[in-house]
N, C-alpha and C positions, 0 to 999 in steps of 0.2 A: 610420292616415297613411296618403296619398297618397306614393305613391315619388316625390322628386326628379327630375327630367329631367337627364340628364347635357349640360349644355352641351358643344358640340362648337365650336372654334377655326374661324375662317374668317378668308378670306386678304380682300383689299380687291376682290376679283372676286366676292367671297361663297361662293367654292366651298368646300367644307370641306379644310381642312387635314390632311394625314396626318402622325402623331405621328413622330416620328424616333426610331429604335431608339437606343438608349443603355443603355450597361453599367451604371448606376446607377438602380435604381428609387426613384423619389421624388424624386429630385434632378436639375431641370431643365438644359438648357442655360444659358449667361448670353444666348444668342442668342433663345431660346425666351422669358426672361423680360424682354426687352428693353423690350416696351411699359410693362411695369409698373410696372419699374425708372422711367422717362421719368415716368409718373405721380407716383410718389412725390418726385420731384424737384421738378416744376412745382407741387404740392399742398403741400408742406411748405415749399417755398423753400430746400432744402436737402437734402443728401443724404450718409450717413453707411456708410462701407463697412468690414468687417471682412473682411480677406484670410487663408487660412488655403493656407500653401504646402508641401503633401509632397514639391514634387522631389527632398529630397534622400535621400528613401528608394528612389530608384530604381534604386538599386544590385541591390535584390531583383529587378528585371527584369533586370539582365544577368545576375545568377547562377543565377537561378530559372527565368527564361523569361517570357514575358507573360501565361500562364496564372496562374502563381501572385500575380505583380504586379496583376492585375486583380482577383484574390480579395482581397489586401492592400486596396488601393483599395475594395473593394465595402464590407469591414467599417469602412474611415473615412468613408465615407459614412453607412453607419447610425450611427454615433457621432456624425458632425455633426448628421443629421437628429433622433437623441433631444434634442439640446441645448434643443430648441425648448420642452420642457417644464420644463426647468432654469435657463437659461443665457439666453434670447433668446425672444421674443414670438414666439406664432403667426402675427402678420402681417408679421414679417420675412421677408425673400426671400431664399431658400437657392438657390443655382445653382454649377455647375461651369463652368471656361474654355470646354471644348468635351467630344464626346464622349469618352470613357475619359480625360479630362483628370486633372491633378494640382493642380490649384488651385481652391480652394473659394472663392466671395462671399459675404457674408452682408451683404445691404442691410439696414438699419435702418430700421423704421418709426418714425414720430412717437409718442413715447411721451404718452399723456394726463395731463393737470395736469402735464405736464413744466416743470421749473424751470429756471432759466437755465442754459443749457447750458453746459459747461467740457470742455476739451480732455481735462483728466486722466480724465473718466466714459469718455471713449471709451477711454482707455488701460486703465481699469482691465477695462474688457469685455473687451478683448483678452488681459491677462494671463490671466483667469480664463478664456477660451476656449482657450488655450496650454495650460496646467496641464491642464485638463482632457482636453483630446484627445490629449497625451502620456502621459499617466496612462493612459487610457483604450487605446492604442496599443502601449505597451509589451511586452506579453507577444508580441503578435502579430509584431511587428519584431523584438524580440530573439532571438526562436526562430528567425530566418532570418538575421541579421546579427550576432547578437551584439555589438549595441551599441543604446545608446538609440534613439526614434524621429527626434529633432531636426524636428521639424514647428512650422515658425515661423510667427508669426501678425503681420501689420499692421493698420494702419489710417489711414483719412483721412477728408477732410470737403471739400463742395463747396456752393458757395452758389451758388442760381439766379442765372443773367444772363440773360434776355430775348432781348439783344443778339447772344448765341452758341448755335450749335445745340445742345440736348441732348447728343449724340452725343459732340460734342468735351469737354463739361464731364466726362461719363460717363469717356470715355476718359482725359481728364487725372486724374479721381478716381483709378481703377485703377492707373493709373501712380507716383501719390502712395503708392498704397496699398504698391504692392512697392518703393518706395525705402525707405517706413518699415519693411517687413518687414527689407530686406537691413539697412537701421540697427541696427534693436534686435536680429539675428542678430550682428552685428557687436560690439555692446555687450555681450551676453550674452560672447560668446568671450574682450573683454578683461577682463570681470569674473572670468570662469572662470579665465583665466591669472593673474591676480594673485591670486586664492585659492590657487590650486595652489602658484606661486612661495612664496608665505608658509609655507604646508604645509612645503614640503619643508626651505626654508631653518631652520625650526623643528622638524623631524623631527619632525612630527606624526603618526605612524604607530603603531600598534598590533598587534601578530601574536597570533593565537590559534590554535589547533591542533586539527585533526580527525585522531581515531585511523583507520588502514588497518589492517584485520583480514583473518586466513584465515577464507574463510566456513564452512569446514568443524569448524574448532575453535575459533573467535572467539577465536583468540589475535592480538594486537597485533603488528604487524610495523614500524610506522612509523608516524608522523605529519605531515599535509600542513602547511606554516605559510600560514597565510591573513593578509592583510593588510587592514586597517579605518583610514578616517582618525579626526580625532575625534568623539568621541560627539555624538550628537543635532546633526549636521550633516548634508548631503546626502552629504558625501564618507565618511560612514560605511557605506554603500553600496556594495561593491566594484565593482558594476558602473556606478556613476556616476563612482566615483572613477579607474577606467581608463580609461573612455569618454572624459571630459574629458582626460586625459592624453593620450590620443592624439591627440584634435582639436586641443589646442593644441599639439602638438610637444614635450610633456614626458614621453613615456612613457619613453626612456631615463634621465632623472633620478629617475623616480616608482619604476621598477623596482631601480634602483641603492641608492635608499635602502629598499625593503622586504625586499630581497635581504638586505641589512647587516643589519637588525632582526630578520629571521629567524633569521640565526645566534646571533647577541647574546643573544637572547632564550629561545635554546634550549639554553643553557649546561647546564641540568639533565636534559636527554633520555639516557635510559638506553642503556649502550652497546650493547646487543641490538637496540635499535628503528632503523631508517633514519628520514632525515630529507628529506622532499619538499619542495624549492623551488622554485618559478617565475621562469620567467627568459624573457626575450625574446633572439630569433636574434643581436640585434647586443651582447646581453653579452659577447661575445667581444673587443669592442673597450675594454673597461673595464680601465683599467688597474689598479683596486683589486681586478679579479676574476681573475687570471691572475697566472701564474709565481712570482717567489718571495713577492710580496707576500700573495698570496692562501696558500700553503703556510704563511706565516706566521702569518696571521689566522686560519686554521682550527686551526694548533697550538697558539697560545693559547687558543683556546677548547676545547680538547681535544675535537676533532671531528673524526674520520678522512672524507679523501676519500670512501673504500669504503663510508659509511654515508649518502652524499648521493646524493639522486635528483634530476636536474635535469629539470624538467616545461614544457615548450613545446606550445603548441596546434597542430593539424593548420592552423589558417589562417595561423597566423605562418611556418609552416614554410615550406608552399607558397610564400608573396610574398616569403620570404627565403631560397628553398632553396639557394644555393650557400654564403652566410654561414652557414647553418645544419649544411650538410653539413662546412663546417671546424671549425666550433665542437663538435659532436659527437665527432668526432676527437681535437681538442686536448683537451677535457673525459673522454675514455674514456681517452687515455693517464694523465691523472694520476690515475685511478681513479674517478671520477664515472659514476653508472649516467645513463641518460636513460631519460625517459619521455613519450611522445607522448600528449598532453592533449585531449579533446572528441573522440579519434577517433568517427567515424560521423556526424559534423555533415553531411556532404555538401561538404565545402571540398577535398579532396584524393584523388587517386590513391593507392590503398592501396599499389600496386603501386610508387610513388614512394617511399614510405615505408621499406618494405622494404629501401633503398638503405642506410639509415640503421642505426649500430648501435647499436640502443635493445634494452631490457633488460625494457620494461613497456608496455602501451597501457592506458589510462585509457578507458574506454566510455563516453562522453557520459551525461548526466542523461537529455536526451529521449529516450535508448532504453531507459532503466531505469524511467521512471517508468509505473506499470500495465503491465509485461511480462507479468506474468500473466494478462492479458485479451487481449494484440496477438500474434495467430500471426504477425504480421509481422514485428516486433520480434524476436520470439526466434528465428525464422531469420537476420536478420541479426547476432543476438547471436551466435549458433551458429557463423555463418562466420566471425566476428573470430575467436572463439575457436580454432576449427579453423586459423586461418591462423596465429594469433599460437604456436599448440601445435607447429605446422609447424617453426616457426624459433626455438623453445625462448624465446620471449617471452611475460612473463607478463600476465595480464590484471587488471584492476581496475574493477570497476563503480561508478561514482559516485552519488550521490543515493538511495540505498537507503532506503526510507521505510516498509516494509510487508513482514510476515513472509511473504505471498504473492509479493510480489518475491523474496525472499531465497531463499525455495524454488525456486522458476523458477529463477532464477540459478546457482544449484547444480547442477539439474539440467542445464543448459547446458554447466557444465563452468567457470564462470566459477572465479578462483582467488581472488581479495581485493576486498574492497568497502569503501566507507565510507556514512555517510549517517545522517541523524537518527533512523534504527532504533538503531544501533549508540550513538553521541554525537553530540551538536552540539558545534561548534568552542567552544574555550573556553582561556583562560589556566590554566597554561602546559602540563602533558599530563592530559587527564583519561582516566578510566577509562571502559569502555564497560557498555551495559546488560545486565542479564541475560535472554537469549532464551532462550526454549524453542521448538519448532517443535511 
């Protein structure tokens, strides 16, 4: 078959238009597709729009720079382009608001044999698109921000009016879609807040425990308490549970409940084992976790403060450094040990962390995964272990899943570890797997 000639766009003068450079291959700008969008409006007597707003993840640019953020948006553009095969028709027009922008438009083409249109149909499309995009982008965004994507999707429709310029009709369509996007985001926020408030009031939190072991002897030194929401709900996922709490301003209330449940469910822990409890820096302001009340509470449970290790993530420490510095002194004076969680995620200056009175650093899972195959990760972990050793701080590797990772970590001098290789989190205190290297 003869090859099809490539059609080149021309302007009113007949001169060939030069394609604008854009970051996203395969997705043109709204301006470049405007003539086709106008044709859809006039031909179909209406125009339907699905808007995908990714502006809520632009913190990636602030934290990691424009190159990393552009890479994330490039991944998002590919995810959206792939929807042609799954959620939208080939004839639908996909465009971006401007070069390197963060808002995507999908102008829907007229469906063949289309039945009577209902707004609920458009809402259903928006729901499916939002679920698909956020699910596909979860790992990419979470690895950088430690929170779910929060990519919002709205929709709108306009009817063709020959008395009004197409440009005005389409501009109003985009404004309406933006308003709907904001409304749907607020509606989701309120629904999440109500559900989480109910969960907290009913105290529907369960605690599971994952062993932390000596990498050389495989002896259990303690357990980390991990919180989960109700089974078979989205709140069972701890990432979603705590992300929603943070977004809705309920992180203090949730943290307080999780901490209380972790202690209450740890009644049967052996005296030779430590109990690792996750907290937030503002825990120091909780009247139920300080002074005589705290001491009596632990005494009733027969848990000594000297067996309790309080974990706080790097990000939370840096965002609340002055609060946490006071908290570490207060709890250290009571006998608690301190662990810095998620070490190596890039949030903090390690020199700043060294000012704190800590006993453990927990090396983040992102540095542990496939470390046996990654020389850069090995050097980073080696440096962390050396610094920790120099200030008499013990290192714990999180998320160990293979014997090869374990062997590499032992060679790098990591003291302790936890992960599926040893045992999955379970209630109340599980034994570890028999591992032979």
